[in-house]
TITORDO-685156 format. One record per residue (C-alpha): x, y, z; residue number from 0. Coordinates in nm, 3 decimals, padded with zeros to 5 digits, always signed. Layout:
        u        v        w    n
        X        Y        Z  NUM
...
This chain:
        u        v        w    n
  +04.459  +00.308  +00.470    0
  +04.148  +00.457  +00.468    1
  +03.996  +00.263  +00.210    2
  +04.063  -00.101  +00.319    3
  +03.829  +00.059  +00.642    4
  +03.548  +00.160  +00.446    5
  +03.576  -00.151  +00.191    6
  +03.566  -00.340  +00.483    7
  +03.274  -00.210  +00.643    8
  +03.051  -00.191  +00.317    9
  +03.164  -00.579  +00.342   10
  +03.110  -00.668  +00.709   11
  +02.840  -00.371  +00.809   12
  +02.514  -00.525  +00.627   13
  +02.620  -00.839  +00.857   14
  +02.685  -00.703  +01.225   15
  +02.340  -00.701  +01.340   16
  +02.374  -01.044  +01.345   17
  +02.648  -01.067  +01.582   18
  +02.379  -00.932  +01.857   19
  +02.184  -01.251  +01.785   20
  +02.479  -01.491  +01.900   21
  +02.468  -01.646  +02.276   22
  +02.713  -01.753  +02.495   23
  +02.775  -02.073  +02.579   24
  +02.677  -02.181  +02.898   25
  +02.990  -02.250  +03.198   26
  +03.060  -02.514  +03.491   27
  +03.289  -02.383  +03.721   28
  +03.483  -02.681  +03.887   29
  +03.446  -02.688  +04.291   30
  +03.779  -02.585  +04.388   31
  +03.854  -02.317  +04.115   32
  +03.982  -02.006  +04.242   33
  +03.811  -01.666  +04.170   34
  +03.886  -01.353  +04.207   35
  +03.602  -01.092  +04.336   36
  +03.598  -00.719  +04.436   37
  +03.430  -00.556  +04.604   38
  +03.307  -00.173  +04.720   39
  +03.366  -00.098  +05.033   40
  +03.433  -00.336  +05.312   41
  +03.213  -00.557  +05.421   42
  +03.200  -00.791  +05.729   43
  +03.133  -01.150  +05.717   44
  +02.943  -01.404  +05.967   45
  +03.251  -01.693  +06.010   46
  +02.960  -01.903  +06.142   47
  +02.775  -01.899  +05.848   48
  +03.077  -02.091  +05.626   49
  +03.114  -02.311  +05.880   50
  +02.879  -02.631  +05.821   51
  +02.640  -02.693  +06.046   52
  +02.673  -02.977  +06.330   53
  +02.407  -03.210  +06.449   54
  +02.500  -03.178  +06.777   55
  +02.436  -02.808  +06.741   56
  +02.092  -02.867  +06.594   57
  +01.961  -03.115  +06.876   58
  +02.048  -02.919  +07.146   59
  +01.910  -02.574  +07.027   60
  +02.297  -02.391  +07.048   61
  +02.388  -02.208  +06.750   62
  +02.723  -02.326  +06.644   63
  +02.916  -01.985  +06.697   64
  +02.863  -02.045  +07.059   65
  +03.070  -02.400  +07.072   66
  +03.426  -02.413  +07.198   67
  +03.573  -02.462  +06.802   68
  +03.887  -02.634  +06.780   69
  +04.159  -02.528  +06.433   70
  +04.233  -02.832  +06.209   71
  +04.544  -02.756  +05.926   72
  +04.493  -02.937  +05.713   73
  +04.770  -03.062  +05.442   74
  +04.770  -03.319  +05.149   75
  +05.000  -03.472  +04.924   76
  +04.911  -03.381  +04.628   77
  +04.820  -03.003  +04.766   78
  +04.489  -02.865  +04.586   79
  +04.256  -03.230  +04.746   80
  +03.863  -03.086  +04.862   81
  +03.839  -03.078  +05.244   82
  +03.537  -03.274  +05.372   83
  +03.404  -03.248  +05.723   84
  +03.074  -03.469  +05.775   85
  +03.069  -03.498  +05.398   86
  +03.008  -03.110  +05.392   87
  +03.259  -02.916  +05.142   88
  +03.464  -02.660  +05.365   89
  +03.786  -02.580  +05.134   90
  +04.088  -02.727  +04.947   91
  +04.463  -02.852  +05.106   92
  +04.634  -02.665  +05.213   93
  +04.393  -02.535  +05.452   94
  +04.292  -02.403  +05.835   95
  +03.979  -02.520  +05.928   96
  +03.773  -02.448  +06.221   97
  +03.499  -02.705  +06.329   98
  +03.282  -02.779  +06.696   99
  +03.311  -02.973  +06.958  100
  +03.285  -03.325  +06.913  101
  +03.328  -03.609  +06.658  102
  +03.340  -03.510  +06.258  103
  +03.460  -03.729  +05.993  104
  +03.699  -03.607  +05.748  105
  +03.747  -03.721  +05.357  106
  +03.995  -03.554  +05.125  107
  +03.928  -03.556  +04.821  108
  +04.073  -03.515  +04.503  109
  +04.044  -03.661  +04.060  110
  +04.252  -03.953  +04.040  111
  +04.365  -04.087  +04.354  112
  +04.175  -04.229  +04.651  113
  +03.987  -04.125  +04.929  114
  +04.157  -04.058  +05.261  115
  +03.911  -04.057  +05.542  116
  +03.951  -04.034  +05.881  117
  +03.695  -03.972  +06.199  118
  +03.832  -03.772  +06.516  119
  +03.685  -03.641  +06.803  120
  +03.811  -03.308  +06.901  121
  +03.812  -03.048  +07.218  122
  +03.741  -02.703  +07.193  123
  +04.037  -02.532  +07.192  124
  +04.238  -02.798  +07.030  125
  +04.471  -02.726  +06.731  126
  +04.552  -03.029  +06.518  127
  +04.776  -03.039  +06.191  128
  +04.637  -03.357  +05.917  129
  +04.860  -03.482  +05.652  130
  +04.645  -03.667  +05.401  131
  +04.897  -03.871  +05.198  132
  +04.670  -03.949  +04.892  133
  +04.692  -04.258  +04.683  134
  +04.690  -04.239  +04.350  135
  +04.418  -04.509  +04.172  136
  +04.613  -04.781  +03.944  137
  +04.572  -04.707  +03.571  138
  +04.310  -04.871  +03.350  139
């Protein structure tokens, strides 16, 4: 056994420095992929920074966190579709999304299916449940 280890190290040791020059490949992580992250300690997150900015808040100068919000309970068939509110990605189905008071365009997208879109006006404090039935695209 010891002889095999010595023989292997003699054969492969001269090539070992060349492995240091090898580089990994660049990859792209698809949108919506879950990534596990670990943090050291507690960290407070500001929910307002994760919500899309609304044009009404920008016009009036009000912060979106100060305006009343509504809760959208989004589901789709099939699940795992991307949710966009006013052309901003906010998550995947099923998901609960907070939106500011006012009119919004809600789009649910999934590869291989037609986009589902609804325009609706929500009032602050309301709770709306939406279920998007996605139609499969015809195969070509």
